[in-house]
N, CA, C and O atoms as a Maestro MAE file, in Angstrom:
{
 s_m_m2io_version
 :::
 2.0.0
}

f_m_ct {
 s_m_title
 :::
 protein
 m_atom[292] {
  # First column is atom index #
  i_m_mmod_type
  r_m_x_coord
  r_m_y_coord
  r_m_z_coord
  i_m_residue_number
  s_m_chain_name
  s_m_pdb_residue_name
  s_m_pdb_atom_name
  i_m_atomic_number
  :::
  1 25 -42.526 -7.134 -50.596 1 A "MET " " N  " 7
  2 3 -43.342 -8.285 -50.972 1 A "MET " " CA " 6
  3 2 -43.191 -8.540 -52.462 1 A "MET " " C  " 6
  4 15 -43.312 -7.615 -53.264 1 A "MET " " O  " 8
  5 25 -42.933 -9.762 -52.833 2 A "ASN " " N  " 7
  6 3 -42.841 -10.142 -54.247 2 A "ASN " " CA " 6
  7 2 -44.138 -10.761 -54.707 2 A "ASN " " C  " 6
  8 15 -44.877 -11.362 -53.926 2 A "ASN " " O  " 8
  9 25 -44.401 -10.603 -55.990 3 A "ARG " " N  " 7
  10 3 -45.636 -11.152 -56.589 3 A "ARG " " CA " 6
  11 2 -45.277 -11.667 -57.965 3 A "ARG " " C  " 6
  12 15 -44.531 -11.018 -58.698 3 A "ARG " " O  " 8
  13 25 -45.799 -12.825 -58.323 4 A "GLN " " N  " 7
  14 3 -45.624 -13.372 -59.665 4 A "GLN " " CA " 6
  15 2 -46.638 -12.717 -60.585 4 A "GLN " " C  " 6
  16 15 -47.830 -12.692 -60.280 4 A "GLN " " O  " 8
  17 25 -46.167 -12.183 -61.718 5 A "LEU " " N  " 7
  18 3 -47.043 -11.558 -62.705 5 A "LEU " " CA " 6
  19 2 -46.810 -12.249 -64.049 5 A "LEU " " C  " 6
  20 15 -45.780 -12.890 -64.258 5 A "LEU " " O  " 8
  21 25 -47.758 -12.112 -64.935 6 A "THR " " N  " 7
  22 3 -47.720 -12.734 -66.259 6 A "THR " " CA " 6
  23 2 -46.980 -11.811 -67.235 6 A "THR " " C  " 6
  24 15 -47.175 -10.595 -67.218 6 A "THR " " O  " 8
  25 25 -46.138 -12.393 -68.076 7 A "ALA " " N  " 7
  26 3 -45.498 -11.656 -69.147 7 A "ALA " " CA " 6
  27 2 -45.816 -12.385 -70.452 7 A "ALA " " C  " 6
  28 15 -45.433 -13.538 -70.647 7 A "ALA " " O  " 8
  29 25 -46.518 -11.692 -71.331 8 A "ILE " " N  " 7
  30 3 -46.832 -12.233 -72.656 8 A "ILE " " CA " 6
  31 2 -45.916 -11.527 -73.645 8 A "ILE " " C  " 6
  32 15 -45.934 -10.301 -73.755 8 A "ILE " " O  " 8
  33 25 -45.125 -12.298 -74.352 9 A "ILE " " N  " 7
  34 3 -44.146 -11.704 -75.271 9 A "ILE " " CA " 6
  35 2 -44.426 -12.212 -76.679 9 A "ILE " " C  " 6
  36 15 -44.577 -13.412 -76.907 9 A "ILE " " O  " 8
  37 25 -44.490 -11.275 -77.615 10 A "GLU " " N  " 7
  38 3 -44.730 -11.677 -79.001 10 A "GLU " " CA " 6
  39 2 -43.844 -10.847 -79.927 10 A "GLU " " C  " 6
  40 15 -43.475 -9.713 -79.622 10 A "GLU " " O  " 8
  41 25 -43.516 -11.449 -81.064 11 A "ARG " " N  " 7
  42 3 -42.713 -10.754 -82.060 11 A "ARG " " CA " 6
  43 2 -43.558 -9.662 -82.700 11 A "ARG " " C  " 6
  44 15 -44.731 -9.866 -83.013 11 A "ARG " " O  " 8
  45 25 -42.944 -8.505 -82.889 12 A "GLU " " N  " 7
  46 3 -43.588 -7.421 -83.601 12 A "GLU " " CA " 6
  47 2 -42.530 -6.757 -84.467 12 A "GLU " " C  " 6
  48 15 -41.631 -6.095 -83.949 12 A "GLU " " O  " 8
  49 25 -42.627 -6.924 -85.763 13 A "GLY " " N  " 7
  50 3 -41.619 -6.375 -86.662 13 A "GLY " " CA " 6
  51 2 -40.278 -7.034 -86.423 13 A "GLY " " C  " 6
  52 15 -40.158 -8.259 -86.454 13 A "GLY " " O  " 8
  53 25 -39.271 -6.212 -86.183 14 A "ASN " " N  " 7
  54 3 -37.918 -6.735 -85.936 14 A "ASN " " CA " 6
  55 2 -37.605 -6.949 -84.469 14 A "ASN " " C  " 6
  56 15 -36.474 -7.290 -84.123 14 A "ASN " " O  " 8
  57 25 -38.589 -6.755 -83.598 15 A "GLY " " N  " 7
  58 3 -38.356 -6.874 -82.168 15 A "GLY " " CA " 6
  59 2 -39.459 -7.621 -81.488 15 A "GLY " " C  " 6
  60 15 -40.219 -8.358 -82.116 15 A "GLY " " O  " 8
  61 25 -39.538 -7.424 -80.194 16 A "TYR " " N  " 7
  62 3 -40.530 -8.119 -79.374 16 A "TYR " " CA " 6
  63 2 -41.253 -7.150 -78.448 16 A "TYR " " C  " 6
  64 15 -40.657 -6.191 -77.956 16 A "TYR " " O  " 8
  65 25 -42.518 -7.396 -78.218 17 A "VAL " " N  " 7
  66 3 -43.325 -6.605 -77.291 17 A "VAL " " CA " 6
  67 2 -43.716 -7.508 -76.143 17 A "VAL " " C  " 6
  68 15 -44.172 -8.633 -76.346 17 A "VAL " " O  " 8
  69 25 -43.531 -7.000 -74.928 18 A "ALA " " N  " 7
  70 3 -43.878 -7.734 -73.703 18 A "ALA " " CA " 6
  71 2 -45.006 -7.016 -72.993 18 A "ALA " " C  " 6
  72 15 -44.952 -5.801 -72.804 18 A "ALA " " O  " 8
  73 25 -46.027 -7.758 -72.601 19 A "LEU " " N  " 7
  74 3 -47.195 -7.203 -71.948 19 A "LEU " " CA " 6
  75 2 -47.458 -7.907 -70.630 19 A "LEU " " C  " 6
  76 15 -47.385 -9.134 -70.562 19 A "LEU " " O  " 8
  77 25 -47.764 -7.152 -69.580 20 A "CYS " " N  " 7
  78 3 -48.230 -7.691 -68.311 20 A "CYS " " CA " 6
  79 2 -49.710 -7.374 -68.217 20 A "CYS " " C  " 6
  80 15 -50.077 -6.230 -67.948 20 A "CYS " " O  " 8
  81 25 -50.576 -8.369 -68.435 21 A "PRO " " N  " 7
  82 3 -52.012 -8.098 -68.449 21 A "PRO " " CA " 6
  83 2 -52.589 -7.775 -67.065 21 A "PRO " " C  " 6
  84 15 -53.652 -7.159 -66.986 21 A "PRO " " O  " 8
  85 25 -51.933 -8.164 -65.995 22 A "GLU " " N  " 7
  86 3 -52.458 -7.853 -64.662 22 A "GLU " " CA " 6
  87 2 -52.568 -6.361 -64.399 22 A "GLU " " C  " 6
  88 15 -53.469 -5.920 -63.685 22 A "GLU " " O  " 8
  89 25 -51.654 -5.576 -64.972 23 A "VAL " " N  " 7
  90 3 -51.677 -4.117 -64.761 23 A "VAL " " CA " 6
  91 2 -51.670 -3.334 -66.068 23 A "VAL " " C  " 6
  92 15 -51.588 -2.106 -66.066 23 A "VAL " " O  " 8
  93 25 -51.756 -4.055 -67.186 24 A "ASP " " N  " 7
  94 3 -51.813 -3.437 -68.529 24 A "ASP " " CA " 6
  95 2 -50.602 -2.525 -68.760 24 A "ASP " " C  " 6
  96 15 -50.742 -1.362 -69.138 24 A "ASP " " O  " 8
  97 25 -49.427 -3.078 -68.525 25 A "ILE " " N  " 7
  98 3 -48.176 -2.351 -68.779 25 A "ILE " " CA " 6
  99 2 -47.416 -3.156 -69.827 25 A "ILE " " C  " 6
  100 15 -47.380 -4.386 -69.779 25 A "ILE " " O  " 8
  101 25 -46.809 -2.440 -70.779 26 A "ALA " " N  " 7
  102 3 -46.073 -3.081 -71.854 26 A "ALA " " CA " 6
  103 2 -44.730 -2.433 -72.013 26 A "ALA " " C  " 6
  104 15 -44.514 -1.297 -71.591 26 A "ALA " " O  " 8
  105 25 -43.816 -3.174 -72.635 27 A "SER " " N  " 7
  106 3 -42.496 -2.667 -72.997 27 A "SER " " CA " 6
  107 2 -42.061 -3.417 -74.251 27 A "SER " " C  " 6
  108 15 -42.817 -4.220 -74.798 27 A "SER " " O  " 8
  109 25 -40.838 -3.151 -74.698 28 A "GLN " " N  " 7
  110 3 -40.355 -3.805 -75.905 28 A "GLN " " CA " 6
  111 2 -38.860 -4.001 -75.835 28 A "GLN " " C  " 6
  112 15 -38.193 -3.470 -74.947 28 A "GLN " " O  " 8
  113 25 -38.334 -4.769 -76.780 29 A "GLY " " N  " 7
  114 3 -36.906 -4.982 -76.861 29 A "GLY " " CA " 6
  115 2 -36.552 -5.657 -78.155 29 A "GLY " " C  " 6
  116 15 -37.423 -6.146 -78.874 29 A "GLY " " O  " 8
  117 25 -35.262 -5.685 -78.453 30 A "ASP " " N  " 7
  118 3 -34.796 -6.308 -79.694 30 A "ASP " " CA " 6
  119 2 -34.789 -7.824 -79.611 30 A "ASP " " C  " 6
  120 15 -34.846 -8.503 -80.636 30 A "ASP " " O  " 8
  121 25 -34.720 -8.370 -78.377 31 A "THR " " N  " 7
  122 3 -34.748 -9.802 -78.157 31 A "THR " " CA " 6
  123 2 -35.813 -10.119 -77.122 31 A "THR " " C  " 6
  124 15 -36.338 -9.222 -76.462 31 A "THR " " O  " 8
  125 25 -36.130 -11.403 -76.984 32 A "ILE " " N  " 7
  126 3 -37.071 -11.823 -75.961 32 A "ILE " " CA " 6
  127 2 -36.572 -11.447 -74.582 32 A "ILE " " C  " 6
  128 15 -37.320 -10.899 -73.773 32 A "ILE " " O  " 8
  129 25 -35.312 -11.741 -74.314 33 A "ASP " " N  " 7
  130 3 -34.725 -11.429 -73.002 33 A "ASP " " CA " 6
  131 2 -34.756 -9.936 -72.723 33 A "ASP " " C  " 6
  132 15 -35.055 -9.521 -71.603 33 A "ASP " " O  " 8
  133 25 -34.453 -9.129 -73.722 34 A "GLU " " N  " 7
  134 3 -34.462 -7.667 -73.542 34 A "GLU " " CA " 6
  135 2 -35.884 -7.158 -73.307 34 A "GLU " " C  " 6
  136 15 -36.102 -6.286 -72.466 34 A "GLU " " O  " 8
  137 25 -36.834 -7.693 -74.037 35 A "ALA " " N  " 7
  138 3 -38.242 -7.273 -73.831 35 A "ALA " " CA " 6
  139 2 -38.707 -7.650 -72.435 35 A "ALA " " C  " 6
  140 15 -39.409 -6.878 -71.783 35 A "ALA " " O  " 8
  141 25 -38.322 -8.825 -71.974 36 A "ARG " " N  " 7
  142 3 -38.694 -9.275 -70.616 36 A "ARG " " CA " 6
  143 2 -38.052 -8.389 -69.568 36 A "ARG " " C  " 6
  144 15 -38.717 -7.979 -68.616 36 A "ARG " " O  " 8
  145 25 -36.771 -8.085 -69.724 37 A "ALA " " N  " 7
  146 3 -36.057 -7.238 -68.767 37 A "ALA " " CA " 6
  147 2 -36.647 -5.835 -68.762 37 A "ALA " " C  " 6
  148 15 -36.811 -5.237 -67.699 37 A "ALA " " O  " 8
  149 25 -36.967 -5.306 -69.933 38 A "ASN " " N  " 7
  150 3 -37.563 -3.971 -70.012 38 A "ASN " " CA " 6
  151 2 -38.944 -3.949 -69.381 38 A "ASN " " C  " 6
  152 15 -39.315 -2.960 -68.749 38 A "ASN " " O  " 8
  153 25 -39.712 -5.023 -69.541 39 A "LEU " " N  " 7
  154 3 -41.016 -5.101 -68.905 39 A "LEU " " CA " 6
  155 2 -40.846 -5.122 -67.379 39 A "LEU " " C  " 6
  156 15 -41.566 -4.423 -66.666 39 A "LEU " " O  " 8
  157 25 -39.898 -5.918 -66.882 40 A "LYS " " N  " 7
  158 3 -39.652 -5.964 -65.446 40 A "LYS " " CA " 6
  159 2 -39.287 -4.577 -64.935 40 A "LYS " " C  " 6
  160 15 -39.777 -4.162 -63.885 40 A "LYS " " O  " 8
  161 25 -38.444 -3.860 -65.651 41 A "GLU " " N  " 7
  162 3 -38.075 -2.513 -65.232 41 A "GLU " " CA " 6
  163 2 -39.289 -1.590 -65.194 41 A "GLU " " C  " 6
  164 15 -39.445 -0.812 -64.253 41 A "GLU " " O  " 8
  165 25 -40.150 -1.669 -66.210 42 A "ALA " " N  " 7
  166 3 -41.369 -0.859 -66.254 42 A "ALA " " CA " 6
  167 2 -42.279 -1.192 -65.094 42 A "ALA " " C  " 6
  168 15 -42.871 -0.297 -64.490 42 A "ALA " " O  " 8
  169 25 -42.399 -2.480 -64.772 43 A "LEU " " N  " 7
  170 3 -43.224 -2.904 -63.641 43 A "LEU " " CA " 6
  171 2 -42.651 -2.426 -62.306 43 A "LEU " " C  " 6
  172 15 -43.384 -1.952 -61.438 43 A "LEU " " O  " 8
  173 25 -41.325 -2.559 -62.154 44 A "ASP " " N  " 7
  174 3 -40.680 -2.065 -60.926 44 A "ASP " " CA " 6
  175 2 -40.956 -0.579 -60.730 44 A "ASP " " C  " 6
  176 15 -41.274 -0.140 -59.625 44 A "ASP " " O  " 8
  177 25 -40.833 0.195 -61.811 45 A "LEU " " N  " 7
  178 3 -41.060 1.640 -61.727 45 A "LEU " " CA " 6
  179 2 -42.531 1.937 -61.394 45 A "LEU " " C  " 6
  180 15 -42.828 2.819 -60.588 45 A "LEU " " O  " 8
  181 25 -43.439 1.191 -62.023 46 A "PHE " " N  " 7
  182 3 -44.854 1.405 -61.735 46 A "PHE " " CA " 6
  183 2 -45.161 1.176 -60.252 46 A "PHE " " C  " 6
  184 15 -45.791 2.010 -59.601 46 A "PHE " " O  " 8
  185 25 -44.706 0.029 -59.730 47 A "PHE " " N  " 7
  186 3 -45.024 -0.278 -58.335 47 A "PHE " " CA " 6
  187 2 -44.266 0.631 -57.360 47 A "PHE " " C  " 6
  188 15 -44.706 0.816 -56.225 47 A "PHE " " O  " 8
  189 25 -43.162 1.186 -57.778 48 A "GLU " " N  " 7
  190 3 -42.416 2.122 -56.951 48 A "GLU " " CA " 6
  191 2 -43.085 3.506 -56.925 48 A "GLU " " C  " 6
  192 15 -43.078 4.175 -55.892 48 A "GLU " " O  " 8
  193 25 -43.660 3.936 -58.056 49 A "CYS " " N  " 7
  194 3 -44.176 5.300 -58.173 49 A "CYS " " CA " 6
  195 2 -45.685 5.449 -58.030 49 A "CYS " " C  " 6
  196 15 -46.168 6.515 -57.648 49 A "CYS " " O  " 8
  197 25 -46.425 4.405 -58.328 50 A "ALA " " N  " 7
  198 3 -47.913 4.521 -58.308 50 A "ALA " " CA " 6
  199 2 -48.411 4.539 -56.872 50 A "ALA " " C  " 6
  200 15 -47.821 3.947 -55.969 50 A "ALA " " O  " 8
  201 25 -49.524 5.245 -56.701 51 A "SER " " N  " 7
  202 3 -50.167 5.262 -55.393 51 A "SER " " CA " 6
  203 2 -50.838 3.915 -55.127 51 A "SER " " C  " 6
  204 15 -51.078 3.130 -56.045 51 A "SER " " O  " 8
  205 25 -51.127 3.672 -53.879 52 A "ALA " " N  " 7
  206 3 -51.813 2.448 -53.504 52 A "ALA " " CA " 6
  207 2 -53.164 2.340 -54.200 52 A "ALA " " C  " 6
  208 15 -53.590 1.250 -54.581 52 A "ALA " " O  " 8
  209 25 -53.836 3.485 -54.363 53 A "GLU " " N  " 7
  210 3 -55.146 3.496 -55.024 53 A "GLU " " CA " 6
  211 2 -55.028 3.125 -56.500 53 A "GLU " " C  " 6
  212 15 -55.855 2.379 -57.024 53 A "GLU " " O  " 8
  213 25 -54.003 3.643 -57.165 54 A "GLU " " N  " 7
  214 3 -53.823 3.307 -58.589 54 A "GLU " " CA " 6
  215 2 -53.461 1.840 -58.758 54 A "GLU " " C  " 6
  216 15 -53.953 1.176 -59.670 54 A "GLU " " O  " 8
  217 25 -52.606 1.337 -57.884 55 A "ILE " " N  " 7
  218 3 -52.263 -0.089 -57.980 55 A "ILE " " CA " 6
  219 2 -53.496 -0.924 -57.778 55 A "ILE " " C  " 6
  220 15 -53.731 -1.863 -58.539 55 A "ILE " " O  " 8
  221 25 -54.301 -0.615 -56.769 56 A "LYS " " N  " 7
  222 3 -55.513 -1.380 -56.506 56 A "LYS " " CA " 6
  223 2 -56.482 -1.305 -57.684 56 A "LYS " " C  " 6
  224 15 -57.125 -2.300 -58.017 56 A "LYS " " O  " 8
  225 25 -56.592 -0.151 -58.310 57 A "ALA " " N  " 7
  226 3 -57.520 0.037 -59.430 57 A "ALA " " CA " 6
  227 2 -57.075 -0.742 -60.663 57 A "ALA " " C  " 6
  228 15 -57.915 -1.230 -61.419 57 A "ALA " " O  " 8
  229 25 -55.760 -0.865 -60.878 58 A "ARG " " N  " 7
  230 3 -55.275 -1.472 -62.105 58 A "ARG " " CA " 6
  231 2 -54.947 -2.950 -61.981 58 A "ARG " " C  " 6
  232 15 -54.936 -3.667 -62.981 58 A "ARG " " O  " 8
  233 25 -54.683 -3.410 -60.780 59 A "LEU " " N  " 7
  234 3 -54.200 -4.767 -60.565 59 A "LEU " " CA " 6
  235 2 -55.359 -5.763 -60.643 59 A "LEU " " C  " 6
  236 15 -56.302 -5.696 -59.854 59 A "LEU " " O  " 8
  237 25 -55.278 -6.673 -61.590 60 A "HIS " " N  " 7
  238 3 -56.266 -7.758 -61.761 60 A "HIS " " CA " 6
  239 2 -55.716 -9.000 -61.083 60 A "HIS " " C  " 6
  240 15 -54.635 -9.470 -61.437 60 A "HIS " " O  " 8
  241 25 -56.437 -9.533 -60.126 61 A "ASP " " N  " 7
  242 3 -55.941 -10.698 -59.375 61 A "ASP " " CA " 6
  243 2 -55.985 -11.970 -60.206 61 A "ASP " " C  " 6
  244 15 -55.152 -12.854 -60.006 61 A "ASP " " O  " 8
  245 25 -56.912 -12.091 -61.116 62 A "GLU " " N  " 7
  246 3 -57.037 -13.324 -61.888 62 A "GLU " " CA " 6
  247 2 -56.838 -13.045 -63.370 62 A "GLU " " C  " 6
  248 15 -57.615 -12.317 -63.988 62 A "GLU " " O  " 8
  249 25 -55.783 -13.636 -63.932 63 A "VAL " " N  " 7
  250 3 -55.534 -13.554 -65.369 63 A "VAL " " CA " 6
  251 2 -55.279 -14.978 -65.842 63 A "VAL " " C  " 6
  252 15 -54.467 -15.699 -65.262 63 A "VAL " " O  " 8
  253 25 -55.969 -15.370 -66.884 64 A "TYR " " N  " 7
  254 3 -55.799 -16.716 -67.407 64 A "TYR " " CA " 6
  255 2 -55.260 -16.640 -68.838 64 A "TYR " " C  " 6
  256 15 -55.796 -15.924 -69.684 64 A "TYR " " O  " 8
  257 25 -54.214 -17.375 -69.079 65 A "VAL " " N  " 7
  258 3 -53.632 -17.453 -70.416 65 A "VAL " " CA " 6
  259 2 -53.964 -18.838 -70.963 65 A "VAL " " C  " 6
  260 15 -53.574 -19.858 -70.395 65 A "VAL " " O  " 8
  261 25 -54.678 -18.851 -72.054 66 A "THR " " N  " 7
  262 3 -55.106 -20.135 -72.645 66 A "THR " " CA " 6
  263 2 -55.166 -19.973 -74.154 66 A "THR " " C  " 6
  264 15 -54.875 -18.900 -74.681 66 A "THR " " O  " 8
  265 25 -55.535 -21.016 -74.833 67 A "GLN " " N  " 7
  266 3 -55.673 -20.956 -76.292 67 A "GLN " " CA " 6
  267 2 -57.071 -21.371 -76.686 67 A "GLN " " C  " 6
  268 15 -57.707 -22.176 -76.005 67 A "GLN " " O  " 8
  269 25 -57.547 -20.822 -77.782 68 A "VAL " " N  " 7
  270 3 -58.829 -21.238 -78.363 68 A "VAL " " CA " 6
  271 2 -58.605 -21.557 -79.831 68 A "VAL " " C  " 6
  272 15 -57.709 -21.002 -80.467 68 A "VAL " " O  " 8
  273 25 -59.401 -22.429 -80.350 69 A "GLU " " N  " 7
  274 3 -59.302 -22.811 -81.757 69 A "GLU " " CA " 6
  275 2 -60.426 -22.164 -82.533 69 A "GLU " " C  " 6
  276 15 -61.591 -22.246 -82.142 69 A "GLU " " O  " 8
  277 25 -60.074 -21.517 -83.640 70 A "VAL " " N  " 7
  278 3 -61.060 -20.880 -84.500 70 A "VAL " " CA " 6
  279 2 -60.748 -21.223 -85.957 70 A "VAL " " C  " 6
  280 15 -59.605 -21.522 -86.304 70 A "VAL " " O  " 8
  281 25 -61.763 -21.177 -86.790 71 A "ALA " " N  " 7
  282 3 -61.570 -21.421 -88.223 71 A "ALA " " CA " 6
  283 2 -61.046 -20.131 -88.855 71 A "ALA " " C  " 6
  284 15 -61.566 -19.046 -88.594 71 A "ALA " " O  " 8
  285 25 -60.031 -20.257 -89.672 72 A "VAL " " N  " 7
  286 3 -59.433 -19.114 -90.346 72 A "VAL " " CA " 6
  287 2 -59.537 -19.332 -91.862 72 A "VAL " " C  " 6
  288 15 -59.142 -20.369 -92.395 72 A "VAL " " O  " 8
  289 25 -60.065 -18.346 -92.506 73 A "GLY " " N  " 7
  290 3 -60.081 -18.373 -93.957 73 A "GLY " " CA " 6
  291 2 -61.295 -18.991 -94.508 73 A "GLY " " C  " 6
  292 15 -61.443 -19.081 -95.726 73 A "GLY " " O  " 8
  :::
 }
 m_bond[291] {
  # First column is bond index #
  i_m_from
  i_m_to
  i_m_order
  :::
  1 1 2 1
  2 2 3 1
  3 3 4 2
  4 3 5 1
  5 5 6 1
  6 6 7 1
  7 7 8 2
  8 7 9 1
  9 9 10 1
  10 10 11 1
  11 11 12 2
  12 11 13 1
  13 13 14 1
  14 14 15 1
  15 15 16 2
  16 15 17 1
  17 17 18 1
  18 18 19 1
  19 19 20 2
  20 19 21 1
  21 21 22 1
  22 22 23 1
  23 23 24 2
  24 23 25 1
  25 25 26 1
  26 26 27 1
  27 27 28 2
  28 27 29 1
  29 29 30 1
  30 30 31 1
  31 31 32 2
  32 31 33 1
  33 33 34 1
  34 34 35 1
  35 35 36 2
  36 35 37 1
  37 37 38 1
  38 38 39 1
  39 39 40 2
  40 39 41 1
  41 41 42 1
  42 42 43 1
  43 43 44 2
  44 43 45 1
  45 45 46 1
  46 46 47 1
  47 47 48 2
  48 47 49 1
  49 49 50 1
  50 50 51 1
  51 51 52 2
  52 51 53 1
  53 53 54 1
  54 54 55 1
  55 55 56 2
  56 55 57 1
  57 57 58 1
  58 58 59 1
  59 59 60 2
  60 59 61 1
  61 61 62 1
  62 62 63 1
  63 63 64 2
  64 63 65 1
  65 65 66 1
  66 66 67 1
  67 67 68 2
  68 67 69 1
  69 69 70 1
  70 70 71 1
  71 71 72 2
  72 71 73 1
  73 73 74 1
  74 74 75 1
  75 75 76 2
  76 75 77 1
  77 77 78 1
  78 78 79 1
  79 79 80 2
  80 79 81 1
  81 81 82 1
  82 82 83 1
  83 83 84 2
  84 83 85 1
  85 85 86 1
  86 86 87 1
  87 87 88 2
  88 87 89 1
  89 89 90 1
  90 90 91 1
  91 91 92 2
  92 91 93 1
  93 93 94 1
  94 94 95 1
  95 95 96 2
  96 95 97 1
  97 97 98 1
  98 98 99 1
  99 99 100 2
  100 99 101 1
  101 101 102 1
  102 102 103 1
  103 103 104 2
  104 103 105 1
  105 105 106 1
  106 106 107 1
  107 107 108 2
  108 107 109 1
  109 109 110 1
  110 110 111 1
  111 111 112 2
  112 111 113 1
  113 113 114 1
  114 114 115 1
  115 115 116 2
  116 115 117 1
  117 117 118 1
  118 118 119 1
  119 119 120 2
  120 119 121 1
  121 121 122 1
  122 122 123 1
  123 123 124 2
  124 123 125 1
  125 125 126 1
  126 126 127 1
  127 127 128 2
  128 127 129 1
  129 129 130 1
  130 130 131 1
  131 131 132 2
  132 131 133 1
  133 133 134 1
  134 134 135 1
  135 135 136 2
  136 135 137 1
  137 137 138 1
  138 138 139 1
  139 139 140 2
  140 139 141 1
  141 141 142 1
  142 142 143 1
  143 143 144 2
  144 143 145 1
  145 145 146 1
  146 146 147 1
  147 147 148 2
  148 147 149 1
  149 149 150 1
  150 150 151 1
  151 151 152 2
  152 151 153 1
  153 153 154 1
  154 154 155 1
  155 155 156 2
  156 155 157 1
  157 157 158 1
  158 158 159 1
  159 159 160 2
  160 159 161 1
  161 161 162 1
  162 162 163 1
  163 163 164 2
  164 163 165 1
  165 165 166 1
  166 166 167 1
  167 167 168 2
  168 167 169 1
  169 169 170 1
  170 170 171 1
  171 171 172 2
  172 171 173 1
  173 173 174 1
  174 174 175 1
  175 175 176 2
  176 175 177 1
  177 177 178 1
  178 178 179 1
  179 179 180 2
  180 179 181 1
  181 181 182 1
  182 182 183 1
  183 183 184 2
  184 183 185 1
  185 185 186 1
  186 186 187 1
  187 187 188 2
  188 187 189 1
  189 189 190 1
  190 190 191 1
  191 191 192 2
  192 191 193 1
  193 193 194 1
  194 194 195 1
  195 195 196 2
  196 195 197 1
  197 197 198 1
  198 198 199 1
  199 199 200 2
  200 199 201 1
  201 201 202 1
  202 202 203 1
  203 203 204 2
  204 203 205 1
  205 205 206 1
  206 206 207 1
  207 207 208 2
  208 207 209 1
  209 209 210 1
  210 210 211 1
  211 211 212 2
  212 211 213 1
  213 213 214 1
  214 214 215 1
  215 215 216 2
  216 215 217 1
  217 217 218 1
  218 218 219 1
  219 219 220 2
  220 219 221 1
  221 221 222 1
  222 222 223 1
  223 223 224 2
  224 223 225 1
  225 225 226 1
  226 226 227 1
  227 227 228 2
  228 227 229 1
  229 229 230 1
  230 230 231 1
  231 231 232 2
  232 231 233 1
  233 233 234 1
  234 234 235 1
  235 235 236 2
  236 235 237 1
  237 237 238 1
  238 238 239 1
  239 239 240 2
  240 239 241 1
  241 241 242 1
  242 242 243 1
  243 243 244 2
  244 243 245 1
  245 245 246 1
  246 246 247 1
  247 247 248 2
  248 247 249 1
  249 249 250 1
  250 250 251 1
  251 251 252 2
  252 251 253 1
  253 253 254 1
  254 254 255 1
  255 255 256 2
  256 255 257 1
  257 257 258 1
  258 258 259 1
  259 259 260 2
  260 259 261 1
  261 261 262 1
  262 262 263 1
  263 263 264 2
  264 263 265 1
  265 265 266 1
  266 266 267 1
  267 267 268 2
  268 267 269 1
  269 269 270 1
  270 270 271 1
  271 271 272 2
  272 271 273 1
  273 273 274 1
  274 274 275 1
  275 275 276 2
  276 275 277 1
  277 277 278 1
  278 278 279 1
  279 279 280 2
  280 279 281 1
  281 281 282 1
  282 282 283 1
  283 283 284 2
  284 283 285 1
  285 285 286 1
  286 286 287 1
  287 287 288 2
  288 287 289 1
  289 289 290 1
  290 290 291 1
  291 291 292 2
  :::
 }
}
């Protein structure tokens, strides 16, 4: 069974960090594509190795990515 998950990727230093908020798993890479691929690999390993109970405990069904405006400075 396939499932669509969220990948949030941001620059950190000289590379990129990718986060999947549904299961709180992160990875990194030198490029956006590498960070995304590494995150997918980490997710594949998690779902392959984790017990059904751990997956159920960590998996958030609803994740919303949005923006908010705040005053800075």
